[in-house]
C-alpha positions as a Markdown table, in Angstrom:
| # | Residue | x | y | z |
|---|---|---|---|---|
| 1 | Met | -13.3 | 0.1 | -16.7 |
| 2 | Lys | -11.0 | 2.8 | -15.3 |
| 3 | Pro | -8.9 | 1.7 | -12.1 |
| 4 | Thr | -9.8 | 3.1 | -9.0 |
| 5 | Ile | -7.7 | 5.5 | -6.8 |
| 6 | Asp | -7.5 | 2.5 | -4.2 |
| 7 | Ser | -6.5 | -0.1 | -6.7 |
| 8 | Gln | -3.8 | 2.3 | -8.3 |
| 9 | Ile | -2.3 | 3.0 | -4.7 |
| 10 | Gly | -2.6 | -0.9 | -3.9 |
| 11 | Glu | -0.6 | -2.1 | -7.0 |
| 12 | Arg | 2.1 | 0.4 | -6.4 |
| 13 | Ile | 2.5 | -0.5 | -2.9 |
| 14 | Glu | 2.3 | -4.2 | -3.9 |
| 15 | Arg | 5.3 | -3.4 | -6.4 |
| 16 | Tyr | 7.4 | -1.6 | -3.8 |
| 17 | Arg | 6.5 | -4.9 | -1.1 |
| 18 | Lys | 7.6 | -7.3 | -3.6 |
| 19 | Ala | 10.7 | -5.3 | -4.6 |
| 20 | Ala | 11.8 | -5.3 | -0.9 |
| 21 | Ser | 11.1 | -9.0 | -0.6 |
| 22 | Leu | 8.5 | -8.5 | 2.0 |
| 23 | Ser | 5.4 | -10.5 | 2.6 |
| 24 | Arg | 1.9 | -8.7 | 3.7 |
| 25 | Gln | 2.3 | -10.6 | 6.7 |
| 26 | Asp | 5.7 | -9.0 | 7.1 |
| 27 | Val | 4.2 | -5.5 | 6.6 |
| 28 | Ala | 1.2 | -5.6 | 8.3 |
| 29 | Asp | 2.9 | -6.8 | 11.4 |
| 30 | Ala | 5.3 | -3.9 | 11.1 |
| 31 | Cys | 2.6 | -1.5 | 10.8 |
| 32 | Asp | 0.4 | -3.0 | 13.8 |
| 33 | Met | -2.3 | -3.6 | 11.2 |
| 34 | Pro | -4.4 | -6.6 | 11.0 |
| 35 | Leu | -3.4 | -8.4 | 7.9 |
| 36 | Asp | -6.9 | -8.8 | 6.4 |
| 37 | His | -7.1 | -4.9 | 6.4 |
| 38 | Tyr | -3.5 | -4.6 | 4.7 |
| 39 | Thr | -4.6 | -7.2 | 2.1 |
| 40 | Ala | -7.7 | -5.5 | 1.4 |
| 41 | Gly | -5.9 | -2.4 | 1.2 |
| 42 | Glu | -3.2 | -3.6 | -1.3 |
| 43 | Ala | -6.0 | -5.2 | -3.7 |
| 44 | Gly | -7.9 | -1.7 | -3.5 |
| 45 | Glu | -11.0 | -2.9 | -1.8 |
| 46 | Arg | -10.3 | -0.5 | 1.1 |
| 47 | Thr | -8.7 | 2.9 | 1.5 |
| 48 | Phe | -5.6 | 3.3 | 3.3 |
| 49 | Ser | -5.3 | 6.3 | 5.6 |
| 50 | Ala | -2.6 | 8.9 | 5.1 |
| 51 | Val | -1.3 | 7.3 | 8.8 |
| 52 | Glu | -1.2 | 3.9 | 7.4 |
| 53 | Leu | 0.5 | 5.1 | 4.1 |
| 54 | Leu | 3.2 | 6.6 | 6.1 |
| 55 | Ala | 3.9 | 3.4 | 8.0 |
| 56 | Ile | 3.7 | 1.3 | 5.0 |
| 57 | Gly | 6.2 | 3.5 | 3.1 |
| 58 | Gln | 8.5 | 3.7 | 6.2 |
| 59 | Glu | 8.8 | -0.3 | 6.1 |
| 60 | Val | 8.6 | -1.0 | 2.6 |
| 61 | Gly | 11.0 | 1.9 | 1.5 |
| 62 | Phe | 8.8 | 4.6 | -0.6 |
| 63 | Arg | 7.8 | 8.2 | 0.0 |
| 64 | Leu | 4.1 | 9.5 | -0.1 |
| 65 | Ser | 4.6 | 11.3 | -3.3 |
| 66 | Asp | 6.2 | 7.9 | -5.1 |
| 67 | Ile | 2.6 | 6.6 | -4.2 |
| 68 | Leu | 0.4 | 9.3 | -4.9 |
| 69 | Ser | 1.8 | 11.1 | -8.1 |
| 70 | Lys | 0.6 | 10.8 | -11.4 |
| 71 | Leu | -2.7 | 8.4 | -10.3 |
| 72 | Arg | -5.1 | 8.3 | -13.0 |
| 73 | Leu | -8.3 | 10.1 | -11.6 |
């Protein structure tokens, strides 16, 4: 089965988060997001909004283009 857009985005965010040595809780707190919402987004079970992606990117250290480029549709 082909990965969904949400799961691809979640996987990329997780890689950046781990490279930055941050926990899910660290990122959720910094982005003023409930941990369960953040965790579900990283798992590809919910769609991050553009505002959430921008906030996560600022905290973790990626640009939207890093996350959104070359997604498999």
